[in-house]
VONUGU-493951 format. One record per residue (C-alpha): x, y, z; residue number from 1. Coordinates in Angstrom, 2 decimals, decimal comma. Example, Ala and Ser with C-alpha at 12.3 -4.5 7.8 and 13.67 -1.06 7.14 Angstrom:
# VONUGU-493951
        xx        yy        zz    nr
     12,30     -4,50      7,80     1
     13,67     -1,06      7,14     2
//
This chain:
# VONUGU-493951
        xx        yy        zz    nr
     64,78    208,35     37,75     1
     62,71    209,30     34,69     2
     62,77    205,80     33,05     3
     61,68    204,17     36,32     4
     58,91    206,71     36,81     5
     57,66    206,12     33,27     6
     57,58    202,36     33,78     7
     55,84    202,60     37,17     8
     53,26    205,01     35,76     9
     52,62    202,92     32,64    10
     52,49    199,47     34,22    11
     51,36    200,12     37,80    12
     49,67    203,47     38,43    13
     47,76    203,73     35,14    14
     46,32    200,17     35,33    15
     45,23    200,75     38,94    16
     43,42    203,97     38,04    17
     41,81    202,51     34,92    18
     40,65    199,41     36,77    19
     38,62    201,67     39,05    20
     37,26    203,50     35,99    21
     36,35    200,30     34,13    22
     34,53    198,99     37,21    23
     31,91    201,70     36,69    24
     31,13    200,63     33,12    25
     29,58    197,66     31,37    26
     32,45    196,98     28,97    27
     33,73    193,80     27,25    28
     37,29    195,09     26,89    29
     37,02    196,56     23,41    30
     34,97    199,22     21,69    31
     33,86    202,58     23,13    32
     33,62    203,05     26,88    33
     30,10    204,47     26,82    34
     27,84    202,27     28,97    35
     28,18    203,82     32,41    36
     26,46    201,73     35,10    37
     27,82    203,33     38,27    38
     27,91    200,91     41,18    39
     25,78    198,27     39,48    40
     28,79    195,96     38,97    41
     29,57    196,13     42,69    42
     26,01    195,27     43,73    43
     26,09    192,41     41,25    44
     29,26    190,86     42,64    45
     27,92    191,12     46,18    46
     24,93    189,02     45,10    47
     27,01    186,44     43,21    48
     27,49    183,14     45,07    49
     30,49    182,25     42,90    50
     32,19    185,49     43,92    51
     31,80    184,74     47,62    52
     32,91    181,16     47,01    53
     36,11    182,42     45,37    54
     36,55    185,03     48,10    55
     36,21    182,40     50,83    56
     38,45    179,87     49,08    57
     41,16    182,51     48,63    58
     41,39    183,15     52,35    59
     41,18    179,45     53,24    60
     44,14    178,87     50,92    61
     45,96    181,85     52,42    62
     45,37    180,65     55,99    63
     46,61    177,16     55,16    64
     49,80    178,28     53,45    65
     50,62    180,88     56,11    66
     50,03    178,42     58,96    67
     52,34    175,91     57,30    68
     55,01    178,25     55,95    69
     55,76    180,51     58,90    70
     56,70    177,97     61,60    71
     58,39    175,59     59,14    72
     60,48    178,39     57,59    73
     61,46    179,60     61,06    74
     62,52    176,11     62,12    75
     64,65    175,68     59,00    76
     66,16    179,16     59,45    77
     67,17    178,33     63,03    78
     68,83    175,10     61,88    79
     70,65    176,79     59,00    80
     71,75    179,65     61,24    81
     73,80    177,27     63,37    82
     77,54    177,52     62,78    83
     77,85    173,84     63,67    84
     75,90    172,76     60,57    85
     78,30    171,69     57,84    86
     77,39    172,80     54,31    87
     74,63    175,15     55,42    88
     75,06    177,37     52,33    89
     74,30    174,37     50,14    90
     71,10    173,69     52,11    91
     70,07    177,33     51,81    92
     70,46    177,12     48,04    93
     68,44    173,90     47,83    94
     65,57    175,41     49,80    95
     65,66    178,57     47,67    96
     65,62    176,85     44,24    97
     61,77    176,49     44,12    98
     61,42    180,26     44,66    99
     63,20    181,06     41,39   100
     61,44    178,28     39,48   101
     58,50    179,38     37,32   102
     55,20    178,78     39,11   103
     53,48    177,63     35,91   104
     56,13    174,96     35,37   105
     55,77    173,81     38,98   106
     52,00    173,60     38,53   107
     52,30    171,42     35,45   108
     54,86    169,11     37,09   109
     52,87    168,86     40,32   110
     49,76    167,97     38,36   111
     51,56    164,84     37,24   112
     53,05    164,15     40,67   113
     49,59    164,30     42,31   114
     47,93    162,25     39,54   115
     45,45    159,64     40,72   116
     47,18    156,82     38,87   117
     50,96    156,47     38,63   118
     51,45    159,75     40,48   119
     54,60    159,97     42,57   120
     52,71    160,92     45,74   121
     50,28    158,00     45,56   122
     53,02    155,55     44,63   123
     55,13    156,72     47,55   124
     52,28    156,51     50,07   125
     51,32    153,04     48,87   126
     54,93    151,89     49,00   127
     55,11    153,04     52,63   128
     51,83    151,29     53,40   129
     50,08    154,51     54,44   130
     47,21    154,09     51,96   131
     45,54    151,05     50,41   132
     44,38    152,64     47,17   133
     45,29    155,80     45,24   134
     43,86    159,10     46,43   135
     42,21    161,26     43,80   136
     44,12    164,34     44,93   137
     43,03    166,81     42,26   138
     39,60    165,29     41,59   139
     38,15    166,02     45,05   140
     37,63    169,45     46,56   141
     39,25    168,92     49,96   142
     42,28    167,01     48,72   143
     42,79    169,45     45,83   144
     42,95    172,32     48,32   145
     45,41    170,37     50,49   146
     47,61    169,63     47,48   147
     47,64    173,32     46,48   148
     48,53    174,40     50,02   149
     51,39    171,91     50,20   150
     52,82    172,89     46,82   151
     52,47    176,64     47,40   152
     54,07    176,34     50,83   153
     57,01    174,42     49,34   154
     57,29    176,90     46,46   155
     57,63    180,00     48,69   156
     59,28    178,39     51,71   157
     62,77    179,47     50,65   158
     62,09    183,21     50,59   159
     60,43    183,09     54,02   160
     63,41    181,12     55,32   161
     65,76    183,85     54,05   162
     63,67    186,53     55,76   163
     63,69    184,65     59,07   164
     67,41    184,03     58,66   165
     68,07    187,74     58,12   166
     66,07    188,48     61,27   167
     68,00    185,91     63,30   168
     71,36    187,29     62,15   169
     70,33    190,81     63,14   170
     69,72    189,89     66,78   171
     72,30    191,15     69,32   172
     74,85    188,45     70,11   173
     75,45    189,99     73,57   174
     72,02    188,91     74,77   175
     72,72    185,28     73,89   176
     76,14    185,45     75,56   177
     74,54    186,84     78,72   178
     71,85    184,14     78,66   179
     74,52    181,47     78,26   180
     76,46    182,83     81,23   181
     73,25    182,80     83,30   182
     72,75    179,14     82,43   183
     69,63    179,57     80,27   184
     68,64    176,55     78,19   185
     68,00    176,64     74,45   186
     64,23    176,80     74,91   187
     64,47    179,52     77,54   188
     66,68    181,57     75,24   189
     64,35    180,96     72,31   190
     61,25    181,90     74,30   191
     62,53    184,98     76,14   192
     65,02    186,43     73,63   193
     64,55    185,11     70,10   194
     60,75    185,17     69,87   195
     60,19    188,69     71,33   196
     62,92    190,21     69,17   197
     61,67    188,45     66,03   198
     58,11    189,77     66,32   199
     58,67    192,69     63,88   200
     60,28    190,35     61,36   201
     57,44    187,88     61,89   202
     54,83    190,49     60,99   203
     56,70    191,28     57,76   204
     57,02    187,58     56,91   205
     53,30    187,18     57,61   206
     52,49    190,08     55,28   207
     54,58    188,68     52,42   208
     53,16    185,20     52,98   209
     49,62    186,50     52,70   210
     50,36    188,47     49,54   211
     52,07    185,46     47,94   212
     49,11    183,23     48,77   213
     46,59    185,71     47,36   214
     48,51    186,15     44,10   215
     49,18    182,53     43,16   216
     47,20    182,58     39,92   217
     49,74    180,83     37,67   218
     50,25    177,93     40,07   219
     46,53    177,40     40,63   220
     45,59    177,77     36,96   221
     48,13    175,21     35,74   222
     47,59    172,75     38,58   223
     43,79    172,63     39,06   224
     42,24    175,32     36,80   225
     39,92    176,09     39,70   226
     38,51    172,57     39,87   227
     37,08    170,21     40,64   228
     33,95    172,23     40,12   229
     34,74    175,51     41,87   230
     36,53    173,95     44,86   231
     39,79    175,80     44,13   232
     38,32    178,79     42,31   233
     40,21    181,66     43,95   234
     39,68    185,36     43,33   235
     42,37    185,82     40,70   236
     40,96    182,95     38,66   237
     37,42    184,28     39,11   238
     38,50    187,70     37,82   239
     40,40    186,12     34,92   240
     37,41    184,11     33,75   241
     35,12    187,14     33,56   242
     37,75    189,50     32,13   243
     39,28    187,39     29,36   244
     36,90    184,51     28,57   245
     33,23    184,03     27,71   246
     32,72    182,16     31,00   247
     29,34    183,80     31,71   248
     28,18    183,41     28,12   249
     28,65    185,90     25,34   250
     31,43    188,47     25,49   251
     34,02    188,96     28,26   252
     32,92    191,28     31,06   253
     35,97    193,39     31,84   254
     33,96    196,02     33,70   255
     32,46    193,44     36,03   256
     35,83    191,74     36,51   257
     37,38    195,12     37,33   258
     34,79    195,67     40,06   259
     35,61    192,27     41,55   260
     39,32    193,13     41,38   261
     38,80    196,48     43,09   262
     36,73    194,93     45,88   263
     39,29    192,20     46,49   264
     42,21    194,63     46,17   265
     40,75    196,97     48,77   266
     40,25    194,03     51,13   267
     43,87    192,92     50,74   268
     45,06    196,52     51,12   269
     43,21    196,94     54,41   270
     44,68    193,70     55,75   271
     48,16    194,77     54,65   272
     47,69    198,18     56,25   273
     46,75    196,63     59,60   274
     49,76    194,31     59,46   275
     52,06    197,19     58,51   276
     50,86    199,19     61,51   277
     51,44    196,17     63,73   278
     54,96    195,77     62,30   279
     55,75    199,43     62,98   280
     54,41    199,19     66,51   281
     56,42    196,00     67,14   282
     59,57    197,71     65,84   283
     59,03    200,63     68,19   284
     58,57    198,26     71,13   285
     61,73    196,41     70,15   286
     63,75    199,63     70,02   287
//
């Protein structure tokens, strides 16, 4: 286990600890670490409107992708779990392909697909007669957010489908046989057997969906770069700008970016902790 411990320490534990340390300094990322400012970086981010804009946009994006992914992935998993469906393994593979495709590549391709002129989406909608003129998908705040939610949901739909599918295949077959003997319909079986037993799995799927949505930097950066304006400026992009560019003028501000990362990381950790406790409680109730 020594090689694994070395890698985890070097690339996970050490960066986490040093991020907390850097957040207490005014530091551009190079040179001596000698300008200790205490909690000044934290008070500064709390007074920054752009920080709260990125914070809010991150959770709006998360809510949209989770609300779209969870029920759609469950529906697909139910269909692909049916033994009557011919070629279901092929369908599973097709749905899973976007998961293993590089997010940056998807972002670049989707930028062309959602282009205002000659974009595949606009051409398709006009061909179907649903719109009269092209929509400026990535040039308007609301439509840019919608486009990101749609693409991110499609990108990670396959892994959520697999998780739901694993949950469905773990359910006791005897309960469904008993329900069939009692004359229960599909919806009655789904409501009184499938849904209650899938609650623990659902909490886990929800947790992974939230984490995926809050760590979609590469997709967002290549597709919108946080624009138009700051309409799709999420927390990871906000942190990146301050840490590695001269966005605020002058040198990068790695100490300030570290404080923003710590604040956001603690928020996500608390949400994950609550969901983990709910998952454990649901598992106990199921048992």
